[in-house]
N, C-alpha and C positions, 0 to 999 in steps of 0.2 A: 504494500500500500504506500503511495507517495506521501511524503510529509507535507502537512499543510503550510501554505505560504502566508505569512502574516504581513510582511513588508514587501514593497515593490521590488521586483528583480530588475536591476539595471545591467544591460549588456552593451558592449561596444565592439565595433569592428573597424580597425584603422589600418590602412595599407597605403602609405605615401607613394609607392611606386605606381599604384593605380588611381591615385587621387581619390581614395575612398575613405570616408569618415562618417560612419553610420552609428545610430543608437537603436536600441530596442528595449522597451520597458513593459513588463508584465505585472499586473496587480489584480487582486481580487477584492471586490467590494460587495457587502451584503445588499440584498434587495429588500423591499418592504414586505414581501410575501414569504420570507424565510429561505429563499434561494441565494444564489451568489452570481455575480457578474464578473467575467474576465474582461479586463480592460487592457487593450494593447495599444501602445503608442510607439511609432517608429518613424525614422527619417534620417536626414543628414544632420550631423551634429551642428548646432548653432541655429537650427530652425525649430519650429513648433512640431513639424512632422504631421503624420496622420494618426487618427484615433479610430479604433473599432471596438465595439462592446458586444460580447456574446453572453447571454444569460442562460444559467443552468438551474434546474429545480433543486439539485442537491449540491452541497458544498464539495463532497467527494469528487463529483464529476468535474467541477471547475479546477480542483487541485490536480486531477489527472491530466486535464488539458494543459495546465501550466507546465507540468513535468514533460509532456510530449513536445510542447513548443520549445522549451529550454533545451532539450536534447537536440532537436532539429537545428536550432540556432548555433549551438556550440559546435556541431558538426560542420557548420558553414564558416566557422572561424570567429564567432562572437565570443568575447571574454568579459568577465566582470572587471570594472575599472579598478 
């Protein structure tokens, strides 16, 4: 079972050779109906980026989604600052 995330997860991918400077933030926020929302924010460092929210009925489902996305991003070269 994945561990629950309580604080936002900040990841960065910086590659000066490719002029790449990106960020990815994952956070879980409670909903009014007892569920949880996964909030994703990504873009180029220094910008506001884009935001997407995905709502789940169960907190465990949102924790699993965060773990899955974190693994995927780390495979692509994102690291914690």
